[in-house]
N, C-alpha and C positions, 0 to 999 in steps of 0.2 A: 447813173446806177451806183449804189453804194458798193464799196469794195469790202470783201471779207478780210478783216484784220486777223492775222495770226497771233494767238496769245503765246507769249514766251513760256517755257517750262517753269520758270520761277514764278511768273504771274499766275499760272494755272495752279501751282502748288499752294501759293498764298491764298487763292480763292477757295481751294478745297479744304484748307486747314485754317480758315479764318478764326474759328472759335478757339482752336488751340493757340494761335498766335495771341489773340486777345486775352485768353486765360493766363498765358505765361506772362504777358505784360502786367496783368492784374496782380499776379503773385509778386513780381519784382516791385511794383509800386506799393504793394501792401507792406513789404518789409521796409521800404524807404520811408513811407508815411509813419509806420509804427515806431521805428527807431528815431525818426525826426521829432515827433511830438512827445516821445518818452522823456527826452531831455528837458522839456518844459513843464514837467509834472502836470499833465492834463487833468482837468476836473472830471468827476464822475459823469456829469451831464454831457461833456464833450465826448467821452468814451462811449456813452450810451448811443449818441447819434452817429458816431463813426461805425459802431458795431451793428446798428439797426439794419442796414441793407443786407449784411450777412445773416443776421437773425431771420429776416423775412425770407431770404433765399433758402435757408434750412427748413423753415416752416412749410414753404411751398413743396419742397422735395418730400418731406415727411408726410405731407398730406396725401401724396400719391403712392408712397412705398407700400402701405398695407394693401390697398386695392390691387397694386401690381403683383405683389407676392401671391395673394389669394387667387386672382384670376389666372395668372401664369402657371402656378403650381397645379391647380385643378385641371386646366386645359392640357398641360403636359402629361400628368398622370393618366388622364382619361384617354389620351391619344396613344398610349403605350399598352401593349399586352403585359400581363403579369410577369412573363418570363423576361422580356426586355427591361421592364421596370426593375426587377430584381438584379439583373446584370449591371445596369447603370448604377444602382445604389451600391453594389459591392465594389465596383471599380472606383467610384468617387470616394467612398469611405476609406478604402485601402490607400488611395493617393493622399488623403487628408492625414491619416494616421502616420504614414511613412514620412511625409514632409514635416509634420509637427515634431516627430522624433528626430529627424535629421537636423532641424533647427536647434533643438535642445543640445545635440552633440556639438554643433558649431559653437554655441554659447559656452559650453564647458571647455572646449579646447582653447578658445580665445581667452577665457578667464584664467586658465592655468598658465597661459603664456604671458599675459599682460599683468596678472596679479592685481586687479583693482581693489582698492580699500587699504592697501599698505600705506601707512603714514597719514591716513585720514582720520580725524577725530570726530566721533559722533557728536552732533549738536544737541541742543536742549530737546528733550523729548517730552511728550505728554505722558504724565504718570498716572492719568486717570485709569482706574482698574476696570477694564472691559473684558467681556468674553469674546474670544476670537472664534472665527468660523473654523470648524473642524473638517477633516477630509470626508467623514461620513455625512456631514451636513450638506456639503456642496453636491455630492452624488445623489443624496435623497431629493434635493431640490431639482436636480436634473431630471429624475424620473417623474417627479410631480409635474414639472413643466411639459414633459413629453405628452402626458395625458391630462390636459386641462379640464377643469370641472365646469367651465362656463365659456361658451363659444364667443360671447361678446366681451367678457371680462379679459380674455387673453389678448385683446387688441391693445390694451393699455396698462395691464398689470401682469405680474408673474409671481410665483410662489418664492418665498425666501425665508429660510430658518432664522429666527431671531433668538439670540441668547441673552437672557437677563440675569444680571448678577445681584444676589441678595446676601446679606450677612445675618447670621443668627448668633447671639451671645448667650452663653449659658454658664452656670457656675458648677465647678467640679471640685470635690474634696480630695486633697492629696495629703501626703505625710507632712508636707510643709505648710499646710493650711488650705484655705479656700482660694481657688484660682479661677479667674474669669477667662474663658476661651471663646474666640470668635471663629465660626465656621463659614467658609465661603461656599455658597450654593449657586448652581447654574440651572436656570429653568429655561427649557427650550419650547418655543411656540412656533407654529407655522403661520407666517403672516404674508402680507403682500407688499411688493415694492413697485413703484412706478416704472414703466418700461414695457414695450411690446414683447410678449412671449412668442418670439419668432419660431422657436423650435416646436412649440405646441401647435402653432399655426401651420407649420409645414406638415406635421404629422396628420392634423385634421384634414387639410386640403388634399393630402395624398390619399387618405381613406375615401374622401368624397370622390376624387378622380377615379379611383379603382372601382367604386360602386357605379359610377356613371358608365365606365367601360363595360362592367358586368351587365348592366341593364340593356346594352346594345341599342336597339331602335328607340326605346323609350328614353334613353339618356341623350340622344343626339340633339334635341332642342337645348338642353342644358349646356352641352359641350359647345354648341354654336354661340350661345350667350357669353360664356366665359372667354371664348376665343375672340369674339368681337370686342368684349370689354378690354381685353389685353391690348388689342390694336388701338383702341381709342385712348387708353391711358398713355401708350407710347407716343401718340401724337401730341398730347398735352405736355409730356415731358420734353419733347423736341422743342416746343414753344418756350418752356422754362429754361432750356439749355442756353439761350441767349443772355440770360441774367447771370450766368456762371462767372464771367470776368469780374463784374462788380461785387458779387458775393464773395469770391475768393479774396479780392482786395480788402474788403471790409473785415473779414474774419481774421486774416493774417495781421492786418494793421492793429486791431484791437488786442489780439493775443500778445503781440510783440510789445505794445505800449504798456501793458499792465505787468510785465515781468519786473520783479524787484531784484536788486543785487545780481545782475546778470554775470558780470565778470567774476565776482567772488564765487558764485555757485559753480560756474564752469571750471574754475581753477581747482576747487576742492574736489569735484567729482569728474575731473577731466579724463581720467583713465576709464571710468565706467562709461561715460558718454562716448568717448572714442571707441571703446570696445563694441558698444551697441551699434554705432554708425558703421564701423568696419564690418561687423557681422552682417548687418542688413545689406551693405553693398555686395559682400560675397554672396549672400543669398539671392539678391535680385539680379545680379549681373553675371554670376558664374554658375551657382548650383541649379537654380530654376531654368536658366537657358540650356544647361546640359541635359536636364531631365526632359525638357521640351523637345530638344533636337533628337535625343536618343529614341524617344517614344513616337514622335510624329514625323521626323525627318523634314521639319520645316525650319525656316529662319527665325530663331527666337527673338532677335533684336528688332526685326521688322514688326513682330507682334508687339514688342515693347512700345514702339511708336504708336501703335493703334490704341493702347490702353493708357496713354500718358494723360489724356483728359480726365479719365477716371482717377488716375493717380493724384492729380492736382486737387480734385474735389476732396479726396480722402485726406490728403495732407492738410487741407484747410479746415476740414470739419472733424477729423479723427473718427469718422464713422463710415466704414465700408458699405453699410446698408444704403446710404443715400446715393452711392455711386452704382447701385445695381443696374439702373437703366443704361449707363455708359458701358458697363461690363457686357451686358447683353448685346448692345449694339456692336461692340468690338468683336465679340465672338461670332455673332451671326452674319454681320456684314463683311468682315475681313477674313475670318477663318472658315466661313461657311458651315458653322456648327448648326446641326438640326435644332430648331427652336424647342422641340420636345425634350432635348437633352439640356440645352443651356438654361431653360426656364425651370428645370427641375434641379439641376446641379448647383447653379450659382446661389440661389437662396440657401440651399443646404450648406454649401461651403462657407458662406458668410456667417452662418450660425455656429458651426463647430470647428472651422479651420482658423488657426491663429499662429502662423509660423513666426511672425515677428514677435508676438507676445511670448512664445515659448523661448526664443533666444534671449529676450530681455529678462525673463523670470529666472532662468538658470544662471545667467551671469550675475544678476542682482542678488541671488541667494548666496553665491560664493563670495560676492562683495560683502554681504552682511556678515558672513562667517569670518572674513578677514578683519573687518572693522571691529568686531567684538572679541577678537583674539582666539577664536575657536578653530582648531585644526581639523580640517575635513579630510578623511581618508578616501581611498578609492571607492569603497563600498558606499560611503555617504554621498559621494558625487554621482554614482550610478543611480542611487535611490532618488536623488533630486531630479535627475534627468527623466526617469520613468514617471515620477509623480507629475512633473511639469507637462510632459507629452500627453498625459491623460487628462489632467485638470484643465488645460487650456480648451478642451472640447466642451467644458461646462463653465466657461467664464460668465459671471453674472453680468447682466446688462445694466451696469452702473458706471459713472465716471471713474477713471483710473482703476478699472476692474483688474488690470494686471497686477497692481499693487495689493489689491484685496486677496488675490490668489497667492501672491508671494507671502503674505502674512500667514496664510494657512500652511504653506509648505515649510516655512521657517519654524512654525509651532510644531509641526510633525517631526522636524529634525532637532528639536530642542535648542534652536538658535534664538536668542532674544530678538524679538522683532522691533525693538526700539529704534534701531539704526535706520529704519525705513523713512524716518522723518526727514533725513537728508535728501531722499529721492524725490520728494514732492517739489523741491526747489527746481529740478530740471525735468520733471515729468511732463510739463507742458510741451517740451520739445521731443522727448523720447516717445511720448504717446503718438505724436504725428509720424515719427520715423517708423515705429513698429506697425502702426495701422496701415501705412503705405505698403509695407512688406506683406501684410495680410492680404491686401488687395491683389497683389501679383499672384499669390497662390490661388485665389478664387478664380481668376481668369484662366490660369493654366490648368486648373482642375477641370473646368468645363471642356477645354479643347482636348486634353489628354483622354478624358472619359469618352468623348465622342469618337476619338480615333479608335479606341478599343471596342466600342459598341456599334460602330457604323455598319459593319457587315451583318450583325444580328438584326439591326433595324431594317436594313434593306431586305433581308430574307423574310422578316415579319410582314413588311409591306407587300411583298409578292404573294405571300400566303393569304393575306387579307383580300388582295385584289382577286385572287382565284376564288376565294369564298364568295365574294360579291358576284362574280360572274356566274357561279353555280346557282346562287340564289335567284338571279335574274332569269337564268335559263329555266329553272323550275317554275317560276311565275308565268313565263310565256307558255310553257307546256300546259 
């Protein structure tokens, strides 16, 4: 007779967290491989093949993201009554605005203490005359993307204001003779930029879900379809999960190997990089855990272990959207968040919550003021904080979108934006740091929202059960 062998606690933990262990090993190996081959000046072909597994990993995840968002959002909205839906939206948006604002304040405080930019000389800048995005443009684009004009087009494009600069020369007679004058004219057009319009997709799916709920019996087959589709997509994503270690290794290795002048860049921008890293650490390990504990009375650091896989995916890819399945799994499996809440709140938070970006933009704006010799008073700093907290909710879905928003804020404050050329040297690293901070806020937003809406959901379920029983009694009579 075979004997039952007891598994040690360490062995059991390693078995339950095998993916986490492999992903951590992949990240460590990725840095080792990247720094190792960087010294040998790798050829473009070698970098292509090193980065190909990571590229395929991202492509597979992106393939499932849109179907997951659409099906989960419709199913979640259709399963809630309008009152519960409104409460969940109010709580989640309040949490997002509050944490974005708090991150901006942390960035300002650290910038005033550490004074980044003092003693740093701005490098060569691109003097090409271009029209920058204005505050009104980014908010107009936000409203346009909220209400897309094509349900298919929003899956791969979004609206973006494009400013074209033209010059007209004319002759003017003066007392000193004829003078040629050149007038700079900016023409604004509404165009399209590649990238999924997630915000428009969320609004559209929410409207469809509410309509399904309103249709009652007629909408049940549609609700069952999207609920089943969500479960099927989650199964596929669980299969893809086993490719995470290789994907993370590949992405980190190729990004590290392609960095130029690493030591010089970090020496020149050491204070700013240190400021952002310290701010993100304070945000992830102090501020968010305090908010989590005060609101839910749960252990925040235990929850941090549950989302570490999602954290690694975001650090490697700089995209919180591709980590949505892992965030949902952590919230639903470990925190017992109702899937109607998690699958509504997480996509919404991924779209408009950007705590890490808010901290980076405020500190980088003060850095730009210092480097250009502009003295910012208290009023200027308060305006920068307010603009940042609002504008990060409308970050354009393009690479280095934080820097694009930074340019808009600098222009609004009459600070020359030329100094941002220095930031591109270290943005490959800062983008990963702030994106991982954004992920933490997404996960916490879902858990906190469920905590405040749980009683309302339970009461709503009781009322619905009573209504079903009454309907069944009337049919029997």
